[in-house]
TIVO-2410 file (N, C-alpha, C; in nm, 3 decimals):
# residues 157
REC num residu      c1      c2      c3 atome chaine
REC   1      M  -0.151   5.991   5.726     N      A
REC   1      M  -0.194   5.957   5.612    CA      A
REC   1      M  -0.383   5.986   5.581     C      A
REC   2      K  -0.401   6.038   5.481     N      A
REC   2      K  -0.554   6.087   5.479    CA      A
REC   2      K  -0.650   5.984   5.464     C      A
REC   3      N  -0.726   5.997   5.546     N      A
REC   3      N  -0.810   5.879   5.510    CA      A
REC   3      N  -0.932   5.906   5.365     C      A
REC   4      L  -0.920   5.812   5.331     N      A
REC   4      L  -0.982   5.791   5.138    CA      A
REC   4      L  -1.112   5.757   5.136     C      A
REC   5      E  -1.159   5.697   5.261     N      A
REC   5      E  -1.267   5.589   5.288    CA      A
REC   5      E  -1.421   5.664   5.236     C      A
REC   6      G  -1.446   5.755   5.278     N      A
REC   6      G  -1.577   5.813   5.211    CA      A
REC   6      G  -1.585   5.872   5.071     C      A
REC   7      M  -1.467   5.872   5.005     N      A
REC   7      M  -1.449   5.974   4.912    CA      A
REC   7      M  -1.553   5.880   4.773     C      A
REC   8      S  -1.592   5.959   4.688     N      A
REC   8      S  -1.664   5.889   4.578    CA      A
REC   8      S  -1.517   5.864   4.464     C      A
REC   9      L  -1.558   5.842   4.339     N      A
REC   9      L  -1.492   5.804   4.257    CA      A
REC   9      L  -1.429   5.924   4.196     C      A
REC  10      Q  -1.521   5.994   4.185     N      A
REC  10      Q  -1.461   6.126   4.111    CA      A
REC  10      Q  -1.412   6.237   4.202     C      A
REC  11      E  -1.448   6.234   4.350     N      A
REC  11      E  -1.347   6.297   4.449    CA      A
REC  11      E  -1.222   6.215   4.475     C      A
REC  12      L  -1.174   6.075   4.450     N      A
REC  12      L  -1.083   6.049   4.426    CA      A
REC  12      L  -1.019   6.047   4.382     C      A
REC  13      A  -1.052   6.033   4.205     N      A
REC  13      A  -0.930   6.037   4.101    CA      A
REC  13      A  -0.896   6.206   4.118     C      A
REC  14      A  -0.996   6.261   4.157     N      A
REC  14      A  -0.970   6.426   4.146    CA      A
REC  14      A  -0.835   6.467   4.237     C      A
REC  15      Y  -0.865   6.381   4.360     N      A
REC  15      Y  -0.746   6.398   4.479    CA      A
REC  15      Y  -0.606   6.387   4.406     C      A
REC  16      I  -0.612   6.216   4.338     N      A
REC  16      I  -0.522   6.170   4.289    CA      A
REC  16      I  -0.439   6.242   4.220     C      A
REC  17      S  -0.549   6.269   4.103     N      A
REC  17      S  -0.499   6.355   3.970    CA      A
REC  17      S  -0.406   6.488   4.023     C      A
REC  18      N  -0.509   6.562   4.109     N      A
REC  18      N  -0.434   6.696   4.171    CA      A
REC  18      N  -0.307   6.674   4.216     C      A
REC  19      H  -0.272   6.565   4.321     N      A
REC  19      H  -0.143   6.537   4.368    CA      A
REC  19      H  -0.036   6.506   4.279     C      A
REC  20      L  -0.071   6.437   4.173     N      A
REC  20      L   0.023   6.384   4.062    CA      A
REC  20      L   0.051   6.495   3.994     C      A
REC  21      Q  -0.039   6.623   3.942     N      A
REC  21      Q  -0.035   6.704   3.882    CA      A
REC  21      Q   0.089   6.824   3.947     C      A
REC  22      Q   0.056   6.829   4.082     N      A
REC  22      Q   0.181   6.885   4.163    CA      A
REC  22      Q   0.323   6.784   4.162     C      A
REC  23      Q   0.327   6.718   4.143     N      A
REC  23      Q   0.442   6.628   4.127    CA      A
REC  23      Q   0.490   6.619   4.023     C      A
REC  24      K   0.444   6.728   3.872     N      A
REC  24      K   0.468   6.699   3.799    CA      A
REC  24      K   0.459   6.587   3.687     C      A
REC  25      I   0.321   6.494   3.698     N      A
REC  25      I   0.317   6.365   3.663    CA      A
REC  25      I   0.166   6.420   3.624     C      A
REC  26      P   0.165   6.473   3.515     N      A
REC  26      P  -0.003   6.501   3.463    CA      A
REC  26      P  -0.066   6.352   3.425     C      A
REC  27      V  -0.172   6.347   3.454     N      A
REC  27      V  -0.278   6.223   3.403    CA      A
REC  27      V  -0.415   6.233   3.372     C      A
REC  28      V  -0.461   6.186   3.276     N      A
REC  28      V  -0.574   6.169   3.232    CA      A
REC  28      V  -0.670   6.053   3.248     C      A
REC  29      L  -0.780   6.052   3.299     N      A
REC  29      L  -0.835   5.935   3.379    CA      A
REC  29      L  -0.964   5.878   3.216     C      A
REC  30      V  -0.895   5.773   3.231     N      A
REC  30      V  -0.991   5.673   3.126    CA      A
REC  30      V  -1.053   5.581   3.180     C      A
REC  31      G  -1.127   5.484   3.082     N      A
REC  31      G  -1.157   5.361   3.103    CA      A
REC  31      G  -1.298   5.354   3.189     C      A
REC  32      G  -1.349   5.257   3.306     N      A
REC  32      G  -1.443   5.241   3.355    CA      A
REC  32      G  -1.471   5.374   3.457     C      A
REC  33      G  -1.380   5.425   3.491     N      A
REC  33      G  -1.383   5.564   3.565    CA      A
REC  33      G  -1.455   5.650   3.522     C      A
REC  34      C  -1.418   5.688   3.381     N      A
REC  34      C  -1.470   5.786   3.279    CA      A
REC  34      C  -1.630   5.738   3.304     C      A
REC  35      V  -1.644   5.605   3.248     N      A
REC  35      V  -1.806   5.585   3.231    CA      A
REC  35      V  -1.869   5.589   3.358     C      A
REC  36      S  -1.825   5.559   3.494     N      A
REC  36      S  -1.913   5.597   3.595    CA      A
REC  36      S  -1.939   5.727   3.620     C      A
REC  37      I  -1.872   5.815   3.571     N      A
REC  37      I  -1.845   5.978   3.622    CA      A
REC  37      I  -1.986   6.014   3.516     C      A
REC  38      Y  -1.974   5.972   3.402     N      A
REC  38      Y  -2.058   6.034   3.285    CA      A
REC  38      Y  -2.222   5.961   3.296     C      A
REC  39      T  -2.203   5.862   3.384     N      A
REC  39      T  -2.330   5.788   3.369    CA      A
REC  39      T  -2.365   5.825   3.523     C      A
REC  40      Q  -2.327   5.934   3.572     N      A
REC  40      Q  -2.359   5.912   3.744    CA      A
REC  40      Q  -2.382   5.786   3.802     C      A
REC  41      N  -2.277   5.734   3.796     N      A
REC  41      N  -2.247   5.599   3.826    CA      A
REC  41      N  -2.344   5.479   3.832     C      A
REC  42      Q  -2.441   5.481   3.699     N      A
REC  42      Q  -2.492   5.385   3.654    CA      A
REC  42      Q  -2.406   5.262   3.658     C      A
REC  43      Y  -2.283   5.282   3.597     N      A
REC  43      Y  -2.179   5.187   3.575    CA      A
REC  43      Y  -2.075   5.195   3.679     C      A
REC  44      Q  -2.079   5.072   3.724     N      A
REC  44      Q  -1.971   5.079   3.871    CA      A
REC  44      Q  -1.808   5.022   3.795     C      A
REC  45      T  -1.731   5.060   3.851     N      A
REC  45      T  -1.598   4.976   3.828    CA      A
REC  45      T  -1.513   4.974   3.962     C      A
REC  46      Q  -1.408   4.920   3.991     N      A
REC  46      Q  -1.349   4.870   4.110    CA      A
REC  46      Q  -1.227   4.939   4.100     C      A
REC  47      D  -1.168   4.994   3.995     N      A
REC  47      D  -1.032   5.047   3.966    CA      A
REC  47      D  -1.060   5.176   3.905     C      A
REC  48      I  -0.957   5.270   3.899     N      A
REC  48      I  -0.964   5.383   3.848    CA      A
REC  48      I  -0.871   5.383   3.790     C      A
REC  49      D  -0.857   5.416   3.641     N      A
REC  49      D  -0.743   5.398   3.527    CA      A
REC  49      D  -0.687   5.562   3.501     C      A
REC  50      F  -0.551   5.581   3.514     N      A
REC  50      F  -0.497   5.696   3.449    CA      A
REC  50      F  -0.393   5.692   3.357     C      A
REC  51      V  -0.403   5.729   3.268     N      A
REC  51      V  -0.303   5.742   3.166    CA      A
REC  51      V  -0.204   5.862   3.139     C      A
REC  52      E  -0.078   5.845   3.173     N      A
REC  52      E  -0.007   6.004   3.187    CA      A
REC  52      E   0.035   6.048   3.084     C      A
REC  53      Q   0.029   6.149   3.060     N      A
REC  53      Q   0.045   6.257   2.941    CA      A
REC  53      Q   0.159   6.249   2.886     C      A
REC  54      Y   0.257   6.247   2.988     N      A
REC  54      Y   0.397   6.249   2.925    CA      A
REC  54      Y   0.459   6.082   2.998     C      A
REC  55      E   0.524   6.009   2.966     N      A
REC  55      E   0.572   5.906   3.006    CA      A
REC  55      E   0.647   5.938   3.114     C      A
REC  56      T   0.642   5.874   3.222     N      A
REC  56      T   0.727   5.931   3.353    CA      A
REC  56      T   0.783   5.742   3.386     C      A
REC  57      R   0.888   5.800   3.451     N      A
REC  57      R   0.962   5.670   3.512    CA      A
REC  57      R   0.865   5.603   3.636     C      A
REC  58      R   0.840   5.476   3.651     N      A
REC  58      R   0.743   5.389   3.707    CA      A
REC  58      R   0.804   5.437   3.840     C      A
REC  59      S   0.936   5.451   3.881     N      A
REC  59      S   0.961   5.468   3.979    CA      A
REC  59      S   0.952   5.625   4.071     C      A
REC  60      K   0.941   5.697   4.020     N      A
REC  60      K   0.896   5.842   4.012    CA      A
REC  60      K   0.722   5.833   4.050     C      A
REC  61      L   0.672   5.777   3.956     N      A
REC  61      L   0.524   5.761   3.994    CA      A
REC  61      L   0.471   5.666   4.124     C      A
REC  62      K   0.561   5.559   4.159     N      A
REC  62      K   0.558   5.512   4.272    CA      A
REC  62      K   0.576   5.584   4.381     C      A
REC  63      S   0.721   5.678   4.394     N      A
REC  63      S   0.710   5.786   4.465    CA      A
REC  63      S   0.639   5.856   4.521     C      A
REC  64      A   0.574   5.912   4.406     N      A
REC  64      A   0.450   6.051   4.434    CA      A
REC  64      A   0.347   5.930   4.501     C      A
REC  65      L   0.286   5.815   4.447     N      A
REC  65      L   0.160   5.777   4.506    CA      A
REC  65      L   0.197   5.730   4.642     C      A
REC  66      E   0.330   5.707   4.711     N      A
REC  66      E   0.356   5.624   4.830    CA      A
REC  66      E   0.351   5.744   4.932     C      A
REC  67      M   0.357   5.911   4.857     N      A
REC  67      M   0.344   6.034   4.945    CA      A
REC  67      M   0.210   6.019   4.980     C      A
REC  68      I   0.086   5.989   4.933     N      A
REC  68      I  -0.024   5.976   4.965    CA      A
REC  68      I  -0.054   5.881   5.032     C      A
REC  69      G  -0.008   5.751   5.048     N      A
REC  69      G  -0.070   5.614   5.106    CA      A
REC  69      G  -0.081   5.506   5.002     C      A
REC  70      F  -0.050   5.503   4.908     N      A
REC  70      F  -0.031   5.403   4.791    CA      A
REC  70      F   0.045   5.316   4.775     C      A
REC  71      Q   0.028   5.191   4.765     N      A
REC  71      Q   0.183   5.102   4.786    CA      A
REC  71      Q   0.135   5.018   4.672     C      A
REC  72      E   0.264   4.977   4.591     N      A
REC  72      E   0.237   4.934   4.443    CA      A
REC  72      E   0.247   4.789   4.466     C      A
REC  73      Q   0.125   4.718   4.425     N      A
REC  73      Q   0.102   4.571   4.437    CA      A
REC  73      Q   0.078   4.513   4.288     C      A
REC  74      A   0.185   4.446   4.248     N      A
REC  74      A   0.194   4.389   4.095    CA      A
REC  74      A   0.198   4.529   4.019     C      A
REC  75      R   0.082   4.496   3.971     N      A
REC  75      R   0.089   4.645   3.852    CA      A
REC  75      R  -0.018   4.731   3.909     C      A
REC  76      Y  -0.104   4.736   4.033     N      A
REC  76      Y  -0.183   4.800   4.083    CA      A
REC  76      Y  -0.124   4.918   4.191     C      A
REC  77      F  -0.192   4.999   4.212     N      A
REC  77      F  -0.125   5.056   4.345    CA      A
REC  77      F  -0.289   5.086   4.450     C      A
REC  78      I  -0.243   5.018   4.553     N      A
REC  78      I  -0.374   4.992   4.672    CA      A
REC  78      I  -0.352   5.091   4.772     C      A
REC  79      H  -0.455   5.140   4.787     N      A
REC  79      H  -0.434   5.259   4.934    CA      A
REC  79      H  -0.533   5.157   5.071     C      A
REC  80      P  -0.505   5.183   5.179     N      A
REC  80      P  -0.594   5.093   5.293    CA      A
REC  80      P  -0.701   5.145   5.306     C      A
REC  81      T  -0.748   5.270   5.284     N      A
REC  81      T  -0.865   5.328   5.328    CA      A
REC  81      T  -0.951   5.348   5.182     C      A
REC  82      A  -0.905   5.365   5.062     N      A
REC  82      A  -0.952   5.383   4.916    CA      A
REC  82      A  -1.060   5.265   4.876     C      A
REC  83      R  -1.175   5.292   4.867     N      A
REC  83      R  -1.260   5.195   4.778    CA      A
REC  83      R  -1.211   5.147   4.658     C      A
REC  84      Y  -1.139   5.222   4.571     N      A
REC  84      Y  -1.070   5.170   4.443    CA      A
REC  84      Y  -0.919   5.140   4.444     C      A
REC  85      F  -0.883   5.051   4.366     N      A
REC  85      F  -0.732   5.068   4.341    CA      A
REC  85      F  -0.687   5.145   4.189     C      A
REC  86      L  -0.576   5.161   4.166     N      A
REC  86      L  -0.524   5.243   4.084    CA      A
REC  86      L  -0.443   5.134   3.984     C      A
REC  87      E  -0.479   5.181   3.874     N      A
REC  87      E  -0.378   5.128   3.733    CA      A
REC  87      E  -0.368   5.224   3.640     C      A
REC  88      F  -0.241   5.207   3.578     N      A
REC  88      F  -0.178   5.277   3.514    CA      A
REC  88      F  -0.151   5.241   3.352     C      A
REC  89      P  -0.229   5.241   3.287     N      A
REC  89      P  -0.218   5.172   3.123    CA      A
REC  89      P  -0.098   5.224   3.069     C      A
REC  90      K  -0.037   5.149   3.002     N      A
REC  90      K   0.050   5.256   2.932    CA      A
REC  90      K   0.004   5.323   2.800     C      A
REC  91      G   0.092   5.462   2.829     N      A
REC  91      G   0.054   5.542   2.696    CA      A
REC  91      G   0.065   5.498   2.559     C      A
REC  92      P   0.088   5.554   2.424     N      A
REC  92      P   0.005   5.705   2.451    CA      A
REC  92      P  -0.134   5.687   2.469     C      A
REC  93      L  -0.179   5.835   2.503     N      A
REC  93      L  -0.314   5.848   2.507    CA      A
REC  93      L  -0.402   5.859   2.357     C      A
REC  94      A  -0.461   5.777   2.337     N      A
REC  94      A  -0.483   5.709   2.220    CA      A
REC  94      A  -0.645   5.623   2.209     C      A
REC  95      I  -0.696   5.617   2.107     N      A
REC  95      I  -0.814   5.546   2.098    CA      A
REC  95      I  -0.775   5.419   1.954     C      A
REC  96      G  -0.679   5.331   2.000     N      A
REC  96      G  -0.659   5.228   1.885    CA      A
REC  96      G  -0.543   5.307   1.852     C      A
REC  97      N  -0.535   5.339   1.713     N      A
REC  97      N  -0.387   5.431   1.686    CA      A
REC  97      N  -0.442   5.575   1.642     C      A
REC  98      Q  -0.584   5.611   1.704     N      A
REC  98      Q  -0.624   5.749   1.684    CA      A
REC  98      Q  -0.561   5.848   1.794     C      A
REC  99      P  -0.508   5.919   1.807     N      A
REC  99      P  -0.466   6.025   1.915    CA      A
REC  99      P  -0.599   6.075   1.984     C      A
REC 100      I  -0.584   6.124   2.085     N      A
REC 100      I  -0.692   6.238   2.145    CA      A
REC 100      I  -0.666   6.314   2.127     C      A
REC 101      K  -0.745   6.432   2.075     N      A
REC 101      K  -0.726   6.525   2.032    CA      A
REC 101      K  -0.785   6.667   2.158     C      A
REC 102      Q  -0.875   6.628   2.252     N      A
REC 102      Q  -0.962   6.687   2.313    CA      A
REC 102      Q  -0.986   6.632   2.446     C      A
REC 103      L  -0.965   6.687   2.549     N      A
REC 103      L  -1.007   6.645   2.695    CA      A
REC 103      L  -1.104   6.693   2.790     C      A
REC 104      H  -1.157   6.695   2.844     N      A
REC 104      H  -1.251   6.717   2.940    CA      A
REC 104      H  -1.220   6.733   3.088     C      A
REC 105      T  -1.213   6.871   3.138     N      A
REC 105      T  -1.204   6.934   3.245    CA      A
REC 105      T  -1.321   6.961   3.374     C      A
REC 106      I  -1.312   6.853   3.484     N      A
REC 106      I  -1.413   6.847   3.595    CA      A
REC 106      I  -1.318   6.986   3.719     C      A
REC 107      R  -1.395   7.017   3.742     N      A
REC 107      R  -1.353   7.123   3.883    CA      A
REC 107      R  -1.433   7.063   3.992     C      A
REC 108      T  -1.352   6.984   4.108     N      A
REC 108      T  -1.424   6.951   4.202    CA      A
REC 108      T  -1.341   7.029   4.324     C      A
REC 109      A  -1.384   7.006   4.452     N      A
REC 109      A  -1.369   7.017   4.596    CA      A
REC 109      A  -1.224   6.980   4.629     C      A
REC 110      Q  -1.152   6.865   4.525     N      A
REC 110      Q  -1.055   6.810   4.578    CA      A
REC 110      Q  -0.916   6.865   4.473     C      A
REC 111      G  -0.980   6.919   4.369     N      A
REC 111      G  -0.890   6.988   4.232    CA      A
REC 111      G  -0.957   6.952   4.116     C      A
REC 112      E  -0.905   6.970   3.978     N      A
REC 112      E  -0.937   6.982   3.895    CA      A
REC 112      E  -0.914   6.809   3.850     C      A
REC 113      L  -1.041   6.751   3.751     N      A
REC 113      L  -1.018   6.605   3.699    CA      A
REC 113      L  -0.955   6.622   3.545     C      A
REC 114      V  -0.889   6.556   3.491     N      A
REC 114      V  -0.849   6.602   3.331    CA      A
REC 114      V  -0.905   6.439   3.313     C      A
REC 115      L  -1.038   6.414   3.212     N      A
REC 115      L  -1.081   6.295   3.175    CA      A
REC 115      L  -1.110   6.297   3.033     C      A
REC 116      L  -1.113   6.195   2.962     N      A
REC 116      L  -1.161   6.148   2.836    CA      A
REC 116      L  -1.279   6.255   2.838     C      A
REC 117      T  -1.345   6.318   2.674     N      A
REC 117      T  -1.450   6.347   2.652    CA      A
REC 117      T  -1.562   6.243   2.667     C      A
REC 118      A  -1.687   6.272   2.655     N      A
REC 118      A  -1.797   6.160   2.681    CA      A
REC 118      A  -1.788   6.071   2.544     C      A
REC 119      T  -1.742   6.157   2.420     N      A
REC 119      T  -1.739   6.098   2.281    CA      A
REC 119      T  -1.623   6.000   2.288     C      A
REC 120      D  -1.484   6.064   2.313     N      A
REC 120      D  -1.397   5.954   2.358    CA      A
REC 120      D  -1.415   5.811   2.453     C      A
REC 121      C  -1.457   5.893   2.552     N      A
REC 121      C  -1.474   5.743   2.626    CA      A
REC 121      C  -1.589   5.665   2.573     C      A
REC 122      I  -1.706   5.676   2.473     N      A
REC 122      I  -1.786   5.589   2.425    CA      A
REC 122      I  -1.689   5.504   2.273     C      A
REC 123      K  -1.589   5.592   2.266     N      A
REC 123      K  -1.535   5.546   2.136    CA      A
REC 123      K  -1.444   5.422   2.199     C      A
REC 124      E  -1.378   5.466   2.334     N      A
REC 124      E  -1.263   5.359   2.373    CA      A
REC 124      E  -1.364   5.253   2.446     C      A
REC 125      R  -1.446   5.253   2.475     N      A
REC 125      R  -1.565   5.124   2.518    CA      A
REC 125      R  -1.591   5.060   2.415     C      A
REC 126      E  -1.639   5.147   2.311     N      A
REC 126      E  -1.645   5.058   2.164    CA      A
REC 126      E  -1.540   4.995   2.111     C      A
REC 127      F  -1.412   5.042   2.133     N      A
REC 127      F  -1.286   4.958   2.091    CA      A
REC 127      F  -1.239   4.872   2.184     C      A
REC 128      Y  -1.276   4.873   2.277     N      A
REC 128      Y  -1.248   4.755   2.384    CA      A
REC 128      Y  -1.379   4.647   2.378     C      A
REC 129      N  -1.471   4.653   2.278     N      A
REC 129      N  -1.574   4.561   2.275    CA      A
REC 129      N  -1.655   4.584   2.399     C      A
REC 130      F  -1.695   4.687   2.464     N      A
REC 130      F  -1.800   4.737   2.541    CA      A
REC 130      F  -1.945   4.661   2.480     C      A
REC 131      R  -1.994   4.531   2.610     N      A
REC 131      R  -2.124   4.476   2.563    CA      A
REC 131      R  -2.190   4.519   2.536     C      A
REC 132      N  -2.212   4.634   2.621     N      A
REC 132      N  -2.380   4.697   2.659    CA      A
REC 132      N  -2.367   4.882   2.604     C      A
REC 133      L  -2.286   4.871   2.444     N      A
REC 133      L  -2.304   5.035   2.451    CA      A
REC 133      L  -2.426   5.067   2.387     C      A
REC 134      A  -2.497   5.042   2.327     N      A
REC 134      A  -2.626   5.114   2.312    CA      A
REC 134      A  -2.694   5.163   2.491     C      A
REC 135      G  -2.670   5.083   2.564     N      A
REC 135      G  -2.740   5.100   2.702    CA      A
REC 135      G  -2.625   5.250   2.759     C      A
REC 136      L  -2.485   5.196   2.718     N      A
REC 136      L  -2.415   5.319   2.779    CA      A
REC 136      L  -2.421   5.444   2.705     C      A
REC 137      F  -2.452   5.448   2.549     N      A
REC 137      F  -2.461   5.546   2.467    CA      A
REC 137      F  -2.609   5.627   2.546     C      A
REC 138      L  -2.730   5.564   2.563     N      A
REC 138      L  -2.846   5.638   2.622    CA      A
REC 138      L  -2.817   5.692   2.732     C      A
REC 139      H  -2.712   5.646   2.868     N      A
REC 139      H  -2.677   5.717   2.955    CA      A
REC 139      H  -2.605   5.858   2.940     C      A
REC 140      F  -2.527   5.832   2.812     N      A
REC 140      F  -2.450   5.975   2.775    CA      A
REC 140      F  -2.572   6.058   2.743     C      A
REC 141      L  -2.646   6.030   2.689     N      A
REC 141      L  -2.744   6.120   2.611    CA      A
REC 141      L  -2.805   6.196   2.738     C      A
REC 142      R  -2.828   6.132   2.810     N      A
REC 142      R  -2.884   6.232   2.948    CA      A
REC 142      R  -2.740   6.330   2.938     C      A
REC 143      C  -2.666   6.332   2.969     N      A
REC 143      C  -2.534   6.427   2.971    CA      A
REC 143      C  -2.514   6.527   2.853     C      A
REC 144      E  -2.515   6.479   2.756     N      A
REC 144      E  -2.491   6.578   2.630    CA      A
REC 144      E  -2.562   6.551   2.537     C      A
REC 145      N  -2.683   6.612   2.476     N      A
REC 145      N  -2.748   6.615   2.353    CA      A
REC 145      N  -2.661   6.597   2.206     C      A
REC 146      S  -2.578   6.631   2.242     N      A
REC 146      S  -2.500   6.689   2.114    CA      A
REC 146      S  -2.442   6.581   2.049     C      A
REC 147      Y  -2.421   6.462   2.125     N      A
REC 147      Y  -2.379   6.327   2.069    CA      A
REC 147      Y  -2.464   6.230   1.963     C      A
REC 148      I  -2.603   6.309   1.979     N      A
REC 148      I  -2.657   6.215   1.929    CA      A
REC 148      I  -2.636   6.227   1.742     C      A
REC 149      A  -2.594   6.352   1.705     N      A
REC 149      A  -2.583   6.353   1.551    CA      A
REC 149      A  -2.453   6.248   1.518     C      A
REC 150      C  -2.356   6.250   1.640     N      A
REC 150      C  -2.233   6.164   1.621    CA      A
REC 150      C  -2.296   5.978   1.589     C      A
REC 151      Y  -2.360   5.974   1.686     N      A
REC 151      Y  -2.395   5.834   1.693    CA      A
REC 151      Y  -2.504   5.730   1.661     C      A
REC 152      A  -2.607   5.857   1.617     N      A
REC 152      A  -2.725   5.814   1.560    CA      A
REC 152      A  -2.754   5.720   1.473     C      A
REC 153      P  -2.668   5.689   1.351     N      A
REC 153      P  -2.668   5.593   1.271    CA      A
REC 153      P  -2.667   5.480   1.333     C      A
REC 154      V  -2.569   5.441   1.481     N      A
REC 154      V  -2.534   5.318   1.536    CA      A
REC 154      V  -2.708   5.284   1.560     C      A
REC 155      F  -2.796   5.333   1.587     N      A
REC 155      F  -2.907   5.282   1.652    CA      A
REC 155      F  -3.040   5.320   1.552     C      A
REC 156      T  -3.013   5.386   1.426     N      A
REC 156      T  -3.123   5.389   1.316    CA      A
REC 156      T  -3.172   5.278   1.285     C      A
REC 157      P  -3.296   5.221   1.285     N      A
REC 157      P  -3.347   5.092   1.219    CA      A
REC 157      P  -3.331   5.069   1.099     C      A
***
């Protein structure tokens, strides 16, 4: 079993995503993990949330994750050396009733990681009543200035 102890959230998410892709279970990183990546870890999370791009039987997902040392406990998957636990919220991949139309891919030494775009990450946090949306938005501005036009009205006096 691979020791996952020293992996960052991004490295671990990419490792898991790449493994699941090889098992024909493509997933997208959502939730706090996206926020953490886009804010250079200014936002901290304890779990990694993936949504399956196509519905998969839970037994197939469980079997694929057991191959790399994760064990199912209640609705989560835990690894003895990983700093984060995994959760797989039920799809479809959407924010509210709006389907996700575009995804972002990051290439890492552990493989490719598919995640929500920064814009959809902000929308997802807003949809789930993220308390510090303004602070989150400012961190995203450091990543991509193109989001100013989309969200500036929220912050205009």
